[in-house]
C-alpha positions in Angstrom: 31.4 89.7 213.4 29.1 88.3 215.9 25.6 87.6 214.5 24.3 89.4 217.5 25.9 92.5 216.7 22.9 92.6 213.6 20.4 92.6 216.0 20.2 96.3 216.8 20.3 97.3 213.1 17.4 94.8 212.2 15.0 96.1 215.2 15.5 100.0 213.7 15.0 98.5 209.9 11.8 96.6 211.0 10.6 99.7 212.6 11.4 101.4 209.6 9.6 99.4 207.2 6.5 99.5 209.8 6.6 103.2 209.0 6.8 103.1 205.7 3.9 100.7 205.6 1.6 102.9 207.7 1.4 100.3 210.3 0.6 102.0 214.0 2.3 99.5 216.3 -0.2 99.4 219.0 -3.3 98.7 217.3 -4.0 95.1 216.7 -3.0 91.7 217.9 -4.7 88.1 218.2 -4.4 85.7 220.3 -3.2 82.1 219.1 -5.5 79.8 220.9 -7.9 81.8 223.1 -10.3 85.1 222.6 -10.9 87.9 224.9 -14.1 88.2 226.0 -15.6 91.9 225.3 -17.4 94.3 227.8 -18.7 97.4 227.2 -17.2 99.3 230.1 -13.2 99.3 228.8 -11.6 99.1 232.4 -13.7 95.9 233.1 -11.1 92.8 233.8 -9.9 90.7 230.7 -11.4 87.4 231.0 -9.8 85.3 228.5 -11.8 82.0 227.2 -9.1 79.3 226.0 -11.7 76.5 226.3 -12.6 73.4 224.2 -9.7 74.1 221.9 -7.7 70.8 222.2 -5.0 72.2 223.9 -1.9 70.0 225.5 -0.1 72.8 226.7 -0.9 76.2 228.5 -0.8 79.2 225.5 2.5 81.1 225.7 0.4 84.2 224.9 -1.4 84.8 227.3 -2.0 88.4 228.6 0.0 89.3 231.6 -3.3 91.3 232.7 -5.7 88.6 232.2 -8.1 88.6 235.0 -9.9 85.2 234.4 -8.6 82.0 232.3 -11.2 79.4 231.4 -9.1 76.5 230.2 -11.8 73.8 230.6 -12.6 71.0 227.8 -8.9 70.9 227.1 -6.1 67.9 227.1 -3.5 69.5 229.2 -1.3 67.3 230.7 1.3 69.5 232.6 1.3 72.9 234.2 4.9 74.9 234.3 5.9 77.5 236.2 5.8 80.1 235.0 2.7 79.6 233.2 0.3 81.8 234.9 1.0 85.5 236.3 -0.9 87.1 239.0 -5.5 86.5 238.6 -8.2 86.5 240.6 -9.9 83.2 238.9 -8.3 80.4 236.9 -10.3 77.1 235.8 -8.4 73.9 234.5 -11.2 71.3 234.4 -11.9 68.6 232.4 -8.3 68.4 231.7 -5.8 65.6 231.8 -3.8 66.9 234.4 -1.0 64.3 236.1 1.5 67.0 236.9 2.0 70.1 238.3 5.3 71.4 238.5 6.8 72.9 241.6 6.0 76.6 242.1 3.6 76.7 239.2 0.9 79.0 241.2 3.9 80.8 243.2 2.7 84.1 241.6 -1.1 83.7 242.1 -1.1 85.9 245.1 -4.4 87.2 244.1 -5.9 83.9 243.3 -9.4 83.7 244.9 -11.1 80.8 242.5 -9.1 77.6 241.2 -11.0 75.2 239.1 -8.2 72.7 239.8 -1.4 72.4 244.4 -1.4 75.1 246.3 1.5 76.5 248.3 1.3 80.3 248.6 -2.3 80.4 247.6 -3.2 81.9 250.7 -6.3 84.1 249.5 -7.8 81.2 247.5 -11.6 80.9 248.5 -13.0 78.5 246.1 -11.3 75.2 244.4 -13.0 73.3 241.9 -11.3 70.1 241.2 -14.2 68.0 239.9 -14.1 65.7 236.7 -10.4 64.5 237.6 -8.9 61.2 238.6 -8.2 61.9 242.3 -8.4 58.8 244.4 -6.3 59.9 247.6 -5.8 63.5 249.1 -2.5 64.0 250.9 -3.6 65.4 254.9 -1.2 68.4 254.3 -2.6 69.4 250.3 -5.1 71.9 251.6 -2.9 73.6 255.1 -2.1 76.3 253.2 -5.1 77.5 252.1 -6.5 79.1 254.6 -9.1 80.9 253.5 -10.8 78.5 251.6 -14.5 78.3 251.9 -15.8 76.5 248.6 -14.5 72.7 247.4 -15.7 70.6 244.3 -14.5 67.3 244.1 -17.2 65.8 242.3 -16.8 63.2 239.7 -13.6 61.7 241.0 -12.6 58.4 242.6 -12.2 58.9 246.0 -13.8 56.1 248.5 -12.7 57.0 252.2 -14.2 59.6 254.3 -10.9 59.7 256.1 -10.1 61.4 252.5 -11.9 64.6 252.9 -11.1 65.0 256.9 -8.5 68.0 256.1 -11.0 69.9 254.3 -13.7 69.6 256.8 -10.9 71.0 259.4 -10.4 74.3 257.4 -11.0 76.8 259.5 -13.4 78.7 256.7 -15.0 75.8 255.0 -18.4 76.0 254.3 -19.6 74.0 250.9 -18.2 70.9 250.0 -19.4 68.7 247.0 -18.6 64.9 246.8 -21.0 63.8 244.3 -20.4 61.1 241.8 -17.3 59.6 243.8 -17.3 56.1 245.0 -18.7 56.5 248.4 -20.2 53.3 249.9 -20.5 55.1 253.4 -20.8 58.3 254.7 -20.3 57.7 258.5 -19.1 60.5 261.5 -17.6 58.0 263.5 -14.9 57.4 261.0 -13.7 61.2 261.5 -12.1 62.1 264.9 -14.7 62.4 267.9 -13.5 65.5 269.0 -13.3 67.1 265.6 -15.6 70.1 264.5 -16.3 71.6 261.2 -18.3 74.8 260.1 -19.4 73.1 257.0 -23.0 74.5 255.9 -23.3 72.7 252.4 -22.7 69.2 252.0 -23.3 67.0 248.5 -23.2 63.8 248.6 -25.3 62.8 245.8 -24.7 59.9 243.1 -22.4 57.9 245.3 -24.5 54.7 245.4 -24.3 55.4 249.2 -25.6 52.4 251.5 -25.4 53.8 254.7 -25.7 57.9 255.9 -25.0 58.2 259.4 -24.3 60.9 261.4 -23.9 60.2 265.4 -21.1 62.3 266.4 -21.7 66.3 266.6 -19.2 67.8 263.8 -21.8 69.5 261.9 -23.4 72.3 263.9 -24.1 74.3 260.9 -25.1 72.1 258.4 -28.3 73.0 256.7 -28.1 71.6 253.1 -27.4 67.8 252.6 -27.7 66.5 248.7 -27.8 62.6 248.6 -30.1 62.3 245.6 -29.4 59.2 243.1 -28.4 57.0 246.3 -30.5 54.0 246.0 -31.2 51.6 248.8 -29.9 54.0 251.4 -29.9 53.5 255.4 -30.2 56.4 257.4 -28.8 56.6 260.5 -29.5 59.8 262.9 -30.3 58.6 266.6 -30.8 62.3 267.7 -32.7 64.7 266.0 -30.6 67.6 267.5 -27.9 66.7 265.5 -29.8 67.8 262.2 -31.5 71.0 263.7 -30.1 73.4 261.5 -31.6 72.0 258.1 -33.8 74.6 256.6 -33.1 74.8 253.0 -33.7 72.4 249.9 -32.8 68.7 250.6 -32.0 66.3 247.2 -33.0 63.0 248.1 -34.3 60.0 246.7 -35.4 58.4 249.8 -37.3 61.2 251.3 -39.6 58.9 253.6 -36.4 57.2 255.7 -34.9 60.6 257.1 -38.1 63.1 256.9 -38.5 62.6 260.7 -35.5 63.9 261.6 -36.3 67.6 260.1 -37.6 70.0 262.1 -37.6 73.2 260.3 -36.9 72.1 256.5 -38.3 75.3 254.2 -37.2 74.5 251.2 -37.4 71.1 249.2 -36.6 69.9 246.1 -37.7 66.3 244.8 -36.4 66.2 241.4 -36.1 63.1 239.1 -37.6 60.4 241.5 -38.0 57.6 239.2 -38.7 54.8 241.9 -40.8 56.5 244.6 -44.1 55.9 246.0 -45.7 59.1 245.0 -49.0 59.2 247.5 -46.8 57.9 250.4 -44.0 60.6 250.0 -46.2 63.5 249.2 -48.2 62.3 252.4 -45.3 62.5 254.2 -44.2 66.0 252.8 -47.4 67.5 253.9 -46.9 66.9 257.4 -43.7 69.3 257.3 -45.5 72.1 258.8 -42.4 74.7 258.1 -42.2 73.8 254.1 -42.7 77.0 252.2 -40.9 76.0 249.0 -41.5 72.8 246.8 -40.1 71.8 243.7 -41.1 68.7 242.0 -39.9 69.3 238.5 -39.5 66.2 236.1 -41.5 64.0 237.8 -44.3 61.8 236.7 -47.4 63.5 238.9 -50.3 62.2 236.7 -51.9 60.4 239.4 -51.1 62.4 242.2 -52.2 66.0 241.9 -54.7 65.6 244.4 -52.3 65.1 247.1 -51.5 68.5 246.9 -54.7 69.6 248.4 -52.9 70.2 252.0 -50.2 72.1 251.5 -51.6 75.7 252.1 -48.7 77.0 253.6 -46.6 77.2 250.5 -45.9 80.0 248.8 -43.6 78.7 246.0 -44.7 75.4 243.6 -42.9 74.3 240.7 -44.5 71.5 239.2 -42.6 71.8 235.8 -42.1 68.5 233.4 -44.4 66.4 235.7 -46.8 65.2 233.2 -50.1 66.7 234.3 -52.7 66.4 232.0 -55.3 68.0 233.8 -55.0 69.9 237.3 -58.3 69.0 239.0 -60.5 71.7 240.8 -59.7 71.5 244.2 -56.0 70.7 243.5 -54.4 74.0 244.8 -57.2 76.0 245.6 -56.3 76.0 249.2 -52.7 77.5 248.7 -53.9 80.9 249.6 -50.8 81.8 250.2 -48.9 81.1 247.1 -46.9 83.5 245.1 -45.4 81.7 242.8 -46.7 78.7 240.5 -44.4 77.4 237.3 -46.2 74.5 235.4 -43.5 74.4 232.6 -43.8 71.4 230.0 -46.6 69.8 230.7 -49.7 68.5 228.9 -52.8 70.7 229.9 -55.3 71.9 227.6 -56.5 74.7 229.5 -55.4 77.3 232.3 -56.3 75.4 235.9 -59.6 76.6 237.3 -57.8 76.6 240.7 -55.8 79.9 239.1 -58.8 82.0 239.8 -59.0 81.5 243.8 -55.2 82.1 244.3 -55.5 85.6 245.6 -51.8 85.8 246.3 -50.1 84.6 243.2 -47.9 86.9 242.1 -45.6 84.9 239.4 -47.4 82.3 236.6 -45.6 80.4 234.4 -47.4 78.3 231.9 -45.1 78.0 229.0 -45.8 74.4 227.5 -42.5 74.5 225.7 -43.5 71.2 223.7 -46.7 70.4 223.7 -48.4 73.6 223.4 -51.6 72.2 224.1 -53.7 75.7 225.3 -55.6 76.8 222.7 -58.2 79.1 225.1 -57.7 81.7 227.7 -61.3 82.9 229.1 -62.4 86.2 231.1 -62.7 84.0 234.2 -59.5 82.7 234.2 -57.4 85.1 236.0 -60.3 87.2 238.0 -59.3 86.8 241.2 -55.5 87.1 240.8 -55.1 90.5 240.9 -51.8 90.5 242.7 -50.3 88.9 239.4 -47.0 90.8 238.3 -45.5 87.9 236.0 -47.5 85.8 233.4 -45.9 83.6 231.0 -48.0 81.7 228.5 -45.4 81.4 225.7 -45.5 78.4 223.6 -49.2 77.6 223.6 -51.8 77.2 220.5 -53.9 80.2 221.7 -55.4 81.6 218.5 -57.4 84.7 220.4 -57.5 87.0 223.3 -60.9 88.5 224.4 -60.4 92.3 225.8 -61.6 90.9 229.3 -59.1 88.7 229.9 -56.4 90.8 231.7 -59.0 93.9 232.6 -58.3 92.7 236.8 -54.4 91.7 236.2 -53.9 95.9 237.6 -50.5 95.1 238.6 -49.5 92.9 235.6 -45.6 94.3 235.1 -44.7 91.0 232.9 -46.6 89.2 229.9 -45.1 86.6 227.3 -48.0 85.3 224.6 -44.7 84.2 222.3 -44.4 81.6 220.1 -48.3 81.0 220.2 -50.7 81.5 217.0 -51.9 85.0 217.3 -53.5 86.7 214.2 -55.1 89.5 215.9 -55.0 90.6 219.9 -58.4 92.4 219.3 -58.8 95.1 222.1 -57.3 93.6 224.7 -54.4 96.5 225.0 -56.4 99.4 224.3 -57.4 100.1 228.0 -56.3 98.4 230.8 -52.9 97.0 232.0 -51.7 100.2 233.0 -48.6 98.8 234.7 -47.3 96.6 232.3 -43.8 97.0 231.5 -42.5 94.4 228.9 -45.1 92.2 226.9 -43.5 89.8 224.1 -45.6 89.0 221.0 -43.0 87.8 219.1 -42.8 84.3 216.8 -45.4 83.6 214.3 -48.3 85.3 216.2 -49.7 88.9 214.8 -50.3 89.6 211.1 -51.5 93.1 211.3 -50.9 95.8 213.7 -53.8 98.3 213.6 -54.0 101.9 214.6 -53.9 101.9 218.5 -53.4 98.9 218.9 -51.4 99.4 222.2 -52.6 102.6 223.4 -53.5 101.7 226.7 -49.8 100.5 227.7 -48.9 103.7 229.0 -46.0 102.2 231.3 -45.1 99.8 228.7 -41.2 100.1 228.2 -40.6 96.7 226.2 -42.1 95.5 223.3 -41.4 92.8 221.0 -43.6 91.9 218.0 -41.0 90.1 215.7 -43.1 88.1 213.4 -42.7 86.8 210.0 -46.3 87.2 209.8 -46.4 90.7 209.5 -47.5 92.1 206.2 -49.2 95.5 207.4 -48.3 97.9 209.8 -51.1 100.6 210.1 -50.5 104.5 211.0 -50.1 105.3 214.5 -50.0 101.6 215.4 -47.6 102.4 218.3 -49.6 105.6 219.1 -49.9 106.2 223.4 -46.6 104.2 223.9 -45.0 107.7 225.3 -42.6 105.6 227.7 -41.6 102.9 225.7 -37.4 102.3 225.6 -36.9 99.0 223.8 -39.0 98.2 220.5 -38.2 94.6 218.3 -40.4 94.7 215.5 -40.9 92.9 212.1 -41.7 95.3 209.3 -42.8 95.2 205.8 -40.9 97.1 203.1 -43.8 99.1 202.9 -45.7 100.3 206.0 -47.7 103.3 207.3 -46.9 103.5 210.7 -44.7 106.8 212.2 -42.3 106.4 215.1 -42.1 109.9 215.8 -44.3 109.8 219.3 -41.5 107.0 220.4 -39.2 110.0 221.6 -38.0 107.7 225.0 -36.8 105.1 222.4 -33.4 103.8 223.2 -33.2 100.1 221.8 -34.9 99.6 218.1 -34.2 96.1 216.1 -36.3 96.1 212.8 -36.5 92.8 210.3 -37.1 93.2 206.8 -38.5 90.5 205.0 -38.7 90.5 201.2 -41.4 89.3 199.5 -41.2 87.3 196.5 -43.3 89.4 194.7 -41.5 92.5 195.5 -39.8 94.6 193.0 -38.5 98.1 194.1 -38.3 99.3 197.7 -40.3 102.4 198.8 -38.0 105.7 198.3 -39.0 107.3 201.7 -38.9 104.1 204.3 -36.6 105.3 206.6 -38.0 108.6 206.5 -39.9 108.0 210.1 -37.4 107.2 212.0 -35.5 110.8 211.4 -37.6 111.8 214.7 -35.8 109.2 217.2 -33.2 111.4 219.2 -33.3 109.4 221.8 -31.9 106.2 220.1 -29.0 104.2 221.8 -29.5 101.0 220.5 -29.9 100.4 216.1 -30.4 97.0 214.3 -31.7 96.6 211.4 -31.9 93.1 209.5 -32.8 91.7 205.9 -34.3 88.3 206.2 -34.0 87.5 202.5 -32.1 88.5 199.2 -32.5 91.7 197.8 -29.4 91.8 196.1 -31.3 93.5 192.7 -32.0 96.5 194.7 -30.5 98.4 197.4 -32.0 98.8 201.4 -28.9 101.2 202.3 -29.9 102.8 205.7 -29.5 106.6 204.3 -26.8 108.8 206.0 -29.4 111.6 206.8 -31.2 109.1 209.2 -28.1 109.2 211.8 -28.1 112.8 211.5 -31.0 113.1 214.5 -29.2 109.9 216.5 -26.8 111.9 218.2 -26.9 109.3 221.3 -26.7 106.3 219.0 -23.9 103.7 220.5 -24.8 100.4 218.7 -25.4 100.1 214.9 -25.9 96.5 213.5 -26.7 95.9 209.6 -27.0 92.8 208.7 -27.8 91.9 205.0 -28.8 95.7 204.2 -26.3 97.2 202.4 -25.4 96.0 198.9 -21.9 97.8 198.7 -20.3 99.8 201.2 -21.9 102.6 203.3 -20.7 106.1 202.5 -18.1 107.9 204.1 -20.1 110.7 205.6 -22.5 107.8 207.5 -21.4 108.3 210.6 -20.1 111.4 210.6 -23.1 112.8 213.4 -22.4 109.9 215.7 -19.3 110.4 217.7 -21.0 108.1 220.6 -21.0 105.2 218.5 -19.1 102.2 220.6 -20.3 99.0 219.0 -20.5 98.8 214.9 -21.7 95.6 213.0 -22.1 95.5 209.1 -22.3 91.6 208.6 -23.5 89.8 205.4 -22.5 92.8 203.0 -20.2 93.4 200.1 -17.7 95.5 201.4 -15.1 94.9 198.8 -14.9 98.5 198.2 -14.9 99.6 201.5 -13.3 103.5 201.7 -11.2 104.3 204.7 -12.4 107.4 205.2 -15.6 105.6 207.2 -13.8 105.2 210.1 -12.7 108.3 212.0 -14.9 107.0 214.9 -13.1 108.1 218.1 -15.6 106.0 220.8 -15.7 103.2 218.7 -14.7 100.0 221.0 -15.9 96.9 218.9 -16.0 96.3 214.4 -17.8 93.5 213.1 -17.4 93.4 209.4 -17.5 89.5 209.3 -18.6 87.6 206.3 -18.6 91.1 203.9 -16.5 89.9 201.3 -13.2 91.4 202.2 -10.3 90.4 200.3 -7.6 93.0 200.8 -7.3 94.5 204.8 -5.0 97.4 203.6 -8.2 99.9 204.3 -7.5 99.0 207.8 -4.2 100.7 207.8 -4.9 103.7 205.2 -8.2 104.4 207.8 -5.0 105.1 210.1 -6.8 103.2 212.9 -5.3 105.9 215.5 -8.2 107.5 215.0 -10.0 104.8 216.5 -8.3 104.6 220.1 -10.8 102.8 221.9 -10.6 99.8 219.2 -10.6 97.0 221.6 -12.6 94.3 219.5 -12.2 93.3 215.7 -14.2 90.5 214.0 -13.0 89.9 210.7 -14.0 86.2 210.2 -15.6 84.5 207.4 -13.6 86.4 204.7 -11.8 85.7 201.7 -8.8 87.2 202.3 -6.2 87.4 199.8 -2.7 86.1 201.1 -0.2 88.7 199.2 1.3 91.5 200.0 -1.8 93.8 200.1 -2.1 92.3 203.3 1.5 92.4 205.0 0.9 95.2 207.1 -2.2 93.7 208.4 -0.4 90.5 209.1 2.6 92.4 211.0 0.1 94.4 213.0 -1.3 91.0 214.6 1.5 89.6 215.2 3.1 91.8 216.7 0.9 94.4 218.5 -1.3 94.3 221.7 -4.3 96.8 222.1 -7.2 95.6 219.7 -7.8 91.9 219.6 -8.7 90.3 216.0 -10.8 87.9 217.0 -9.4 84.5 215.8 -7.6 85.7 213.4 -5.3 82.7 213.7 -8.1 80.6 212.1 -8.3 83.0 209.0 -7.9 81.0 205.8 -6.5 82.4 202.3 -8.8 82.1 199.6 -6.8 84.0 196.8 -4.9 83.3 195.2 -5.6 79.6 194.1 -1.7 78.3 195.2 -2.2 79.9 198.8 -6.1 77.9 199.2 -6.3 76.8 202.3 -3.6 78.2 204.1 -3.8 80.3 207.2 -3.8 84.1 206.7 -1.1 84.7 209.3 1.3 82.2 208.1 1.7 84.1 205.0 5.5 85.1 204.7 5.7 88.9 204.5 9.3 88.9 204.5 9.0 88.7 200.6 7.3 91.9 200.6 10.3 93.7 202.6 13.2 92.7 200.5 13.4 95.8 198.0 12.5 98.0 200.8 14.9 96.8 203.2 18.0 96.9 200.7 17.0 100.9 200.3 17.2 101.3 204.4 20.4 99.6 204.1 21.9 101.5 201.5 20.6 104.7 203.2 21.8 103.5 206.4 24.9 102.7 205.1 25.4 106.2 203.6 24.6 108.0 206.8 27.1 106.1 208.8 30.3 106.8 206.1 29.2 110.4 206.1 29.2 110.4 209.7 32.5 109.0 209.9 34.1 111.6 207.2 32.7 114.6 209.2 34.2 113.3 212.0 37.8 112.7 211.0 37.6 116.2 209.0 36.7 118.2 212.1 39.5 116.2 214.0 42.1 116.9 211.7 41.8 119.3 209.1 39.3 121.8 210.9 41.8 125.2 210.8 42.8 124.1 207.2 39.4 124.4 206.0 38.5 127.6 207.9 41.3 129.2 205.8 40.1 127.8 202.9 36.8 128.8 203.6 37.9 132.6 203.8 40.1 132.4 201.2 37.3 131.4 199.2 34.7 133.8 200.6 37.5 136.8 199.6 37.8 135.5 196.2 34.2 135.5 195.8 33.9 139.0 197.1 36.6 140.3 194.7 35.3 138.5 191.8 32.0 140.2 192.3 33.7 143.8 192.3 35.8 143.2 189.7 32.8 142.5 187.4 30.5 145.1 188.9 33.4 147.6 187.9 33.4 151.5 188.2 29.9 152.9 187.6 30.7 156.6 187.8 34.0 158.8 186.1 33.3 162.1 188.4 31.7 162.5 191.7 29.8 165.9 190.7 29.7 168.3 187.9 30.2 171.8 188.4 28.9 174.4 186.0 29.6 178.3 186.3 30.1 181.3 183.9 33.2 182.4 182.5 33.2 185.6 184.5 33.1 182.9 187.5 36.0 180.8 187.0 38.5 182.7 189.4 35.7 182.0 192.4 35.4 178.5 191.4 39.0 177.7 191.1 39.9 179.7 194.6 36.9 178.6 196.8 35.4 175.5 195.5 38.0 173.0 194.4 40.3 173.6 197.4 37.4 172.1 199.6 35.8 169.4 197.0 39.0 168.0 195.6 41.3 169.0 198.3 39.5 168.1 201.4 36.7 166.1 200.2 38.5 164.3 197.8 36.0 164.4 195.4 36.7 164.1 191.1 34.8 167.3 190.1 33.4 168.0 186.2 34.3 171.7 185.4 32.0 173.0 182.9 31.9 176.7 182.0 29.0 177.6 179.6 27.0 180.6 179.9 23.3 179.6 180.3 20.9 181.0 177.7 18.4 183.2 178.4 14.9 181.2 177.3 16.2 177.5 177.6 15.6 174.8 180.4 18.4 173.7 182.6 18.0 169.9 180.6 19.1 171.5 177.4 22.7 172.6 178.9 23.0 169.4 181.1 22.1 167.0 178.7 25.4 165.5 178.4 26.0 164.7 181.9 23.6 162.1 182.5 26.8 159.9 183.8 27.2 161.6 186.7 27.1 160.5 190.1 25.8 164.2 191.2 25.1 167.8 189.8 26.1 170.9 191.3 24.3 174.5 189.8 25.4 177.5 191.1 23.2 180.7 190.0 24.8 183.7 190.5 23.2 187.4 189.7 25.2 189.4 187.2 26.8 191.7 189.7 27.7 188.3 192.3 
């Protein structure tokens, strides 16, 4: 018999085995070389990440409903027809592609962004071909891409302007990057004189250009040119009107050669200018009256800060990483219109004095990330910056704050003081800052949180007090924060505060640190969290080893959290949570229990209908049979399952899970193809999904085979009998039925000898024979027992009738003596 004839039987057997092993065929799956990015919205487009995995071919298990696929940083050489279904975005950059098969993209009718041939891609608007080895582009290559707006050909080997002519002639082209190629010149005279392009942005940076010439009116709409990292550039633009639309930022290294052609520049970026003449270039920049935004990031302005004096028209200034040690008084005080000032990564030792005169300043950022030299903040530093809405002072050496420092900042909404050395904030936040919404005091700042420490911040929505130095939190420490929505806090295991006033809190992150002197936890350490009925996200983390005692979150705590959607516990439980822990939290969508011994996990924990993400990584799970026992059909929304870093046992206890991962398409088991075996010793180092589960089914399959064979034989026998012996069977059945009936009647026998008993006096014997017998025996067919005995006065009827107990019925006739 042909081998294929067995396929239906094998398929049936397979699903019967799955049924016996309690596998739900729509529960879980894992992609071999990719992972699906998780989004809280289950209706969001499927985004697939296959980047940086040393792939040489396109994976064959890409879901057909994927909307975005990233295949960056691989070793793909060929793209075959059928590799991709229809999707709006595809990234294939940083590969070694040398061949694309005919029709490889024929199904991508909805593709809008392709980060790498092109027939049929009429809807494509963005194309990224950067980081390849392209030396030549055929004139007809892009003729079908009629909707293309953005093209990146950066980091290739193009040399001639004519190579990009077909791109410049596209009807909707707006942005073109040919940076880091081999162009030695860019001259419009090499293009047709009657040609016109709607290009708005042109990036020619890092090409070692020697000549840049625009002599024909090709670029009517061009407003941005990138020419950075081009040494010895010769600039040739005889007519200023050819660049009349330049209004956005320039990235140029020899700005002095072209600034005379810019009449409307508003946004200028001059970064990494190692070889410039600081004073001359800054002087030329000052002569641009339309300039409003200036970015001097990563330059050396140590001796040039005085040149900033004449930029009174600026609204945004970035002086980050410019090696400024001190900003002399008067350097920026004329910038009365300045709204944003950034001084990242310099060597300032104090807040510049000129800050006090910037009355329009709204955003000030001085997070000196590496040098951390500002140690004091004075009351006068921000006395006139009353419009300041954002102040960033993170990563400095500030040790104290006076209450008057921020008293004039009535519009301040964001304040970042993280990564400083503040052990106390004094009275700073007890009054003022009525509009402050975000406050960051994290990373080794406070050691004690006092009563009413933040009572003046009535508008505060987010507070971060995460610090490894906190050893005490006083009672009512967060009193007055009735509008607080997010709190990140380090707590000692003994704390005095109550969280009952935080009725609007939605996001709470608690970090515990167990000291070496600690012996036992406080029995009611979680009682103050029982009042947080509005909480949606709750994260609790222990940063130290506590194997000698539990820090388990009591199930009673979750009863008040009716709206909880996200719960994370890292190194908290020393054993699996109680099965009733989440019975009052049906809205949980994200559950993480990590760094915990879950070897005794009870399957009854998981009937959580809205759960979308389950993370049980690093939890000492050896067998995944609990997932099957949990009946994951009670988790209909689960889309993301992470079981990484667990010591899996490669035996038949995990057979149902392995089958589930290989064959089903609902819940993604992240990186399941990288799970390794820890037990038994003979399987150590092998992949969990490589374990041969068929050996676990041999006995079961044989039983199903015998059962199937019996069913088939019974069906055939029944059919044969019906067609050929039907009436014989009916006749035999009737005989059997009659035999049984007759046997039952025969065994039963006759229970009565007579139908009636008649007792009468002797003198009435003639009347009985004449009147009674003809009727009852003749007409009715009764058998009568006649008894002529005179009743004796004074004795009961039972005395006279004792011997007739076996009769069917008794008839008594009573007569008068005279009839």
